[in-house]
N, C-alpha and C positions, 0 to 999 in steps of 0.2 A: 645792633639790637639782640636781645634772645627774648624768641616768639613762639608763646605755645598754641598752634591753630587744633582748635576741630572744625574736623567736615564729616558732613551727614554724605554718607552713601546710601546710592537710590536703586540698591540691589543691582541685577544685570541691566542697568542702562545708564548710557552716557545720560548727564543731566548738566544741565549748565551751571551750578551751582557747585560742582564738585569741576568741574573745569576750570571755573573761577579763581578756586581755592587754591587748584593745583597751578594754576598761571600764575596765581601770584607767589606761592611759595617757591617756586622754580626761580621765578625769577630773585626776591630779596636772596636767597641762597645764593645765586652766582653773585650776588653786591658783598658777600661774606657777611650778613648777617645769619645768625642759630635762628632753625625757625626747625620746631618739631610741626610735622599736620600728623594728628592722629583721628583716623577715621573715628565714627560714632555709628552704630545700628549695622552697617555691612562694612565689605572693602568699599574701596572709591573703585568705577572705570571713567579710565579717561583713554582721547586720545592723543597723546602726549607722552613722554615719561613719567610714570608715577611716582612722585617724591612723598607717597603717604607712608604712613609706618605701618609694619605686617599688623602690629597689633590693635584691635580691634574694641572699643569700650560700648560699654551700654550692645553688645552684643544682640541682633533681633530674632534669635532664638533665646536666646532668656528674657528677652524682654516679653516677647509674647508666651512666653511659657510661666513668668512671675505673674505675667498679669491674670493668668486663667486659671494659677493654682497656689494653694499658698506652702505647697509642700517643695514648691524652686525657688521661694524667698527664704528659705532658710538651707539647702544646699549646698554643702562646702564649696568653695573655694577652688579647691584642688579639681572636684568634679567637673564644675561650671569647665572648665578651660575644655573638656568637651565637644560641646558644641558652642563655643566663644572662637575656636581656631577660625583662622580664615580660611582654609579649608574646608570646614562645616558651613558657614557660612554661605561661600559662593557658592555649595554645592545648593544650598536652601535657595539661593537668589536665581539659580537657573530656574527652580522648580516653581518661583514668583512667593516671595514673602508679600504678604497683603499689602499694599499701599492706598489703599480706597479709603477715603476719609470719611465714607460714611457708617463701613464696619470699626473705625478705630478714635469712635469718641470717649471711651471709658480708658485705653488704654492715653489717649491724648492727653485727659486729667489727670491719671497717674504721673505720667511722667511730670506733669509739670505740677505737682506738688513736691515735688522733689524728693527728702529726707523722707519724708511720711505716704509717698505714694511705695504702689507695690514694688518699684524697681530702687528704693531706697540703697539696697545691698549695689547693684551694681555703679550708683555714684559712689560709695565709702571705698569702694575696688577701684573707680581712675583716684578718688582723691589717694588714697593710698601711694601709686605708681604716683599723682604728680608728683608731692613731700619728696621721692627716691632721687627725681631726677632735678638738675640745674637749675637755682628757681630763676623763670623768663620775669623778665622786663613786662610783659604784656599777656593776657590772655584772650586768646578771640573764639565767642561762640561762631555757629556756621549759621544760625535764622534764631527768632523769638522765641519758638516752641521746645529749646530747650535753656531756659532763661531761668528756668529752676536751677539750675547748676553757678551763676552767677555769687548769689549773696556763698554760698559752702565754698565754691574756691578763693573769693577773696578772702573767706575766714580761714584757709586753711593755708594761705599761699602769702597773703599781704599786697597781695599785685592787684592794678586794676585790670579791669574785666569790660570787651567791648563786646558789644554782638551783632551784625551785617546784618542786614534786612532785606530780604532777596526774590523772593515771592510766594510766601506762607499762606501770605490771607487768602489766596486763592483754596487752601486746604482748609483754611479755619469757615471757611465762607462753605465749603463742600461738608461740613457737621451738619448734622440735626441740628435746629434749633436752640433746644436745652443744653446741647454737647458746646455748641459755640456759643452762646453766653458765657454759660459756663467757663470756657476755656480762654473768653478774652478778660474774664475778672479777675483770672488766676494772673496771665502773662501785665496786666497793669498793676495789678499791686506788687511786685515784681519790678517791676520799674527803675526803681528808686535804688536801686545795685548795681545794677548796670551804671557804666562810668561813660558809655559812650556808644550810642547806634548810630552804625556805619549804612548809607544805604544806597545803594546802585545807580542810583537818576535823581534829578532831583526831583521831579514827578510823583517817585517812589517816596522820598524826604516828607514832599507836603503831607502824601497820602497817611504816612503811618503814623506820624504824629499825630495825626487824628484819629484814627482807630486804633491805634494801642494806648492814645493818650501821652505820649512822650513830647515833655518839654524841647522846644526848640532849642535851647542853650545844649540840648544830651546830642543832637542831631550834628548827623556832618555827612557828607558826598565822595564818595570815590565810586569815580564811572567807571564803568567796569572796560578794560583792556583787552585784547588777542595777541595772541603771539605767533607774530608773522614768520615765523621758520616757514620756508617750504611755499609762501605765497612769489608770484614774481613781485618785482618792484611796482609804485604806482606805475608807469607811465607801459611798462609792459604789460600789467594786467589789464589796460583799458582797449591794447590794441585786438578787439576784437571784429569778427565779422558783422557787417550791417545787418541789422532785422531783417527779414520779410520783406515790409515792405518799402525796400528798395527796389527802385524798378528792374536797376541792374543785377539784383541778385535772389536767387529762387532758394534760398535754402529755408528749411522749417522752421517757424516762429515757435523757440521751446520756451516755456513757462516752465516754472520751476519751486516746488516749495521744499524744505528740509527742517523738519521739526519733529518731534512726538505726534504719530499717529491718531488723535484723538479730538474728539468734537470741539473742545475748549481751543485749539487751535485753528476751527475753522477751516480744516480741507472741506468739508460738504460747501462752506463759502464760494469759495476759491474753483470746484467744481462747478457750480451754477453758474459763477461769472464766465467761466471758460465755453458752456456750453452760448451765452450770451455773444460774447466775442467769436462762438466762430458763425453764429446765426446772421453773422455782418452780413457775412458772403466775401470780403473781398481778401480775406488771406487765404492764398492757395493748399498753403500745407503748416499744421500746426500739431504740435505736440504738449500733454502735459507730465512731467516726470517729476516721481515723488519718491522724498528718500526721510528714516526716521525712524525710530524706536517704535514699534507697535505693539504694544498690551495686552495678552492674552484677553482682556475683558474691554479690546477695541478692536477684534478681529471681525466680528461681525459690523462695525460699522464701519470697516473698510468695503469688508466683502459686498455692503450695501451700496457704497461711491461704486466702485470697479460694473455692479448692476447697472446702477443709475445712468453709468458711463456707457456702455453698451450700448442700453436703450436708446441713449442718445443717437449711438450711431457711430460713436468717438471710443468704441474694444480697444481698436488699433493706434489711438492718441494717447492712449492712460497707461504710465507703467512706474507700478512700486519698486521701488532698487531696495529695499529693504534698508538696514544697518549699514553703515559708511565708517571704516577708519579713515585714516589724519587725509591720506593720499587719496583718495577715493572720495572724498567729499572735497577736497579744493576741484580733482577734476569737474568735478560734478557742478559746484558753482560757475567755476570756470565758466563752463557748457553753456549755460543760461541765457536767453538774450533777457530775462527780466525774472526776477526773484518776489514769492508773493508768503507771507504766512498771514493772512489777514484773522487773527486772531479776539474770539468773541469776549474777552474779558478787555480791561487794563493792562496788559505788560507793563513790568517791572522792569525787566532784564534786555535783550535781545539782541542776545548774542549770535546765532545765525544770521542775524539782518547785518551785522559789521562783516561773518567770514562773507558775506556775500559783497559788500561795500568790498570788501578788501581786495576780493578777485575782480575789481572793474566791473561788475555787474548790478546794472538800477536795480532799484526797487519800486515796487507801486504794494505801499502798505495801509491800515484804516489809520485814521485821526485817534488815537487812543494810547495813554500810557508814554511809556518812555519810547515807545516808536515815532510817536510826532517830535520829540528833542531828537532823538538821532538822525531821523530825517532832515530837518532841519540846519540840526547843525554840520549836519557834513554834505547839505546838497547831494546828496547821491539816488535822488528817486521821486516820486511825489506819492502825495497826500491826498487820501480821498474817505470817501463820509464810512463809517463803523458800522458793519453789519449790514452791507447794501450790496447785493451784486451787482447790481446796472452798473452802478458807479465805481464798485472795483473794474466792471469788462473796460468803461470807458478807459482809466488811466493803462489799462494794458495794451488796448489799442493803441493808447497815447503815445507808448512806445514802442510799437509797432510802424504806426504808421508818420513817426517824427525819428527817423534813424540818426542823423544829425543830434539828435538834441537827445539820446538817451548814449549817447555816445558820450557826451559832458557832465549827464549825470552820471554815468561809471564813470570817467577819470574826477568826476569833482571826487565822489565817494570815496575810490578809491588812495586820492591826495591825503581828504581827513580823515579816515582811517588812520594813516600813518602818522599822522601831526596831533593825532588829541585821541586814540584808543589804542594806543598800542599798552602793552603791556607793563614795556616802561614807565607812562605814561599811566597807569594804574599802581606802580607798587613807588613814582613819585610823589604820589597824595596819600597816600595810603602812609607812607614814614612819615610825612606832615604833621597825619590824623595822630599816629602813634606816639611820635615824637611830642603832640601838644599834651595828651592825657598820661602821660609819663611824667612829665616835667611839672604835671599842676597836683601832683600826688604830696 
């Protein structure tokens, strides 16, 4: 099958959607399928071999300039190459292209207007390039924020278009009320131009049918899958030291967080739960290990948490490890006694949760969104009440207090990820959906 995937770069940040798109494309290419993975906005950043094209469409610099000046909407394509190059975009990414939805409302609306938006020239550049390639069997959009591309692509190529749904509601809900409502109207008006929507979890399929007005007949689910290369096998992954609750073991009980350091990911909630955990007084030694991307706008958030932990007397127990590469990530997750990212919103994906489970690390997660279905289907952890530090602290304490149960949870989670959440399983299901869509044309 010949597939053309668009994937949305996230500037200088590892993002779950980029990792998912790259892993799926890599697996399909390994099976002999002809896949073009083409970035939009910025080059993608992954912690695995990156199979995306060097060429970037709707370059973030051009998109921004065209939004704010009519001059750049008419500039020659040849001139645009100066700031559309991967090198220029990577440089701009290091200086942090704006991604905060509070400042991107007008730009979002313009992009959703497609040909009539300020970035119409960028759409025609992309269509011109697509016509020069071998005609794909199917084109895949990375999210509904790019839904305005569906009708023009179908018109240019006469091929079906799928649209993956993997968390864009968080961005849309971050817009101010007027921009949010206009954006939703524009998306809903273009649902008819997409042949199939693909959600990354059952929860998100149900939610987005309602949120975007998508008919159920157009919705399919392709559960997330991760590349297990570099992970131990399921049995080896769970040969972990007993948690510090075991009488014969004096090791430090290690709680871990691996995600973007941002309020919506709930690190502040985990810090409060950790304080309550330590206040119980029965854990001799513990620490809270944190890793993940820290955006410039969230540096004060992290500093505030570090200050709070210090005031509580835990300065020596809180460690921020920064951004980790793939090897470092696996070592980090395998070295934890328990993993938790207590998101304060209904998480649609949960890639880091799967990665922790693959390492045999039990998880404690709020009963929200896709986190619920992953924990229930893998049996790899405990579910607690959302936005409740006391409930979270109790879950963490249970892992410390019941080491045999913790090992069983880790063993079940590691086996279940390999049985149903590998990249091979994701590719199998994706191909089923693609073949169904193509056969219906």
